[in-house]
N, C-alpha and C positions, 0 to 999 in steps of 0.2 A: 503494500500500500504506500510506503514512502515515495516510491517512484512516481506514483500517480500525482501526489501532492506537489512534488517538485516540478513535474511537467505542467500542471495547472498554473503554478506560479510563473514559470517560463512563458507559457502561452499568454497569460494575462498581461505580463510585463511587455511582451512583444506587441500584443494588440494595443496596449496602452501607449506605447511609444509611437504608434502610428497615428495617434490622435494629437491635435494641437495641445500645447501646454495648458491653455486655458480650459481644456475639456477634461481636466482630471476627474476621474470617476470616484469621488469621495463625498460623503455627506457627514458632517460633524455636528454633534449635539452634545454639549457638556463634555464629559470625559470620554465619549465614545466616537470613534471614527468607523464609518461603514463604507467599505470599498465594494464597488460593484462594476460589473461589465456584462454586456450581452453580446453574443457573437454566434456565427453560424457553426453548427455542430460539425460541419465538414472540415473545419480546421483541426479537429482532434484526430490523433492517430487511432487507427482501429483498436489496437490493444488497450489503449488508455480509455477510450470510450466504453469498451466492453467491461473493463475492470471497475469503472465508475457507474456502470449500469445505465449508460446514456446511449441513445440511438443516433447514429450518424446518418444524415440525410440532407439532400439539397434544400429541403424545406423545413428543417428543424433547427431551432436556435437553442442556446443555453444561456441562462442567467447564472452568474457566479457572484455570490455575496460573501463577504467576510466581515466580522465584527471585531474591532480592537478596542480595548480599554487600556489606556496608558501604554499603547504599543504592543500589548499582548493579546493573543486570540482569546475570545470569551464566548461562552455558550449563549445561544439566543433562540427564540422561537421566530421563524421567518415565514411569512406568507405574502401573498400578493396577487396581482392580476396583470394581464396584458390586454390592451385594447387597440384595435386598428382604427383607421380614419373613418370607417363606416360606423363606428361605435360598437362593433362586435367585441365583446369582452369574454376572456377565458381566465379561470383561476390558474395560478401557478402552484404546483405541488413541489415544495422544496424537500430535498433529502440532505442529510448531513454527511459530510465526508471529513473524518477527523484523522489527523496525522500526528499522533502522539500529543505532546504539549506544544508543538511548534506551529500547527496550523489547523484551522477549522473552516471548512467551506460549506456553503449552503447552495445546492445546485437544483435548478428546475429547467425543464424543457418547454418549448412553446413552438407551435406550428406557424408558418407563414407561407403565403402563396406566391408572392412576387416581390420585387423591390418595393419596399414601403416603409413608412415611418410608423413605428409602434409607440404607444404610451404605456409605460410600466408604472405601476403603483406598488410600492413595497411597504410592508409593515414588519418592523423589527423590534422585538422585545428582549433585550439582554436580560439574563437571569438576575432577578432582584431589582430591576429597574423599570421605569415607565416605558410604554411603547413609543416607538419613533416611527412616524409615517412620512414618506416623501415619494416623489415621482420623478421620472426622467423620460425623455424621448430618445429613441434610437432608430436610425435607419438601418434596415437589414437588406441583404442581397442574397438571392439564391446562389448556391455554389454551382457555377456553370462549367 
């Protein structure tokens, strides 16, 4: 399992570096930093996707969320939804991927049909803390 986490970190850093500096994918509230990214599941290597229980597809995306308190990973309840421009909304079913004490990821998959901008709403409740809700838009592209 450690290899999966390391590859998710590498993938997310690579995807993050392709975004403008002003597009950092982090939401901070009090002592919590919530890092998030949405990407096409086709970017995942087949063995990594299988080990994480994710489906690789031209029309499947992945949302990856991590919650940090004072720079350290912390447990949380994560839920959310994704909505397209037509207003069609789907719930996101997050599953936890924990790598020892070093990293905790919350992963959910979502379908999309074509190049489109999706609206994500995330609800994150760190253990022992108040819920944190926020949203973001992400343009997605089918893997062609």
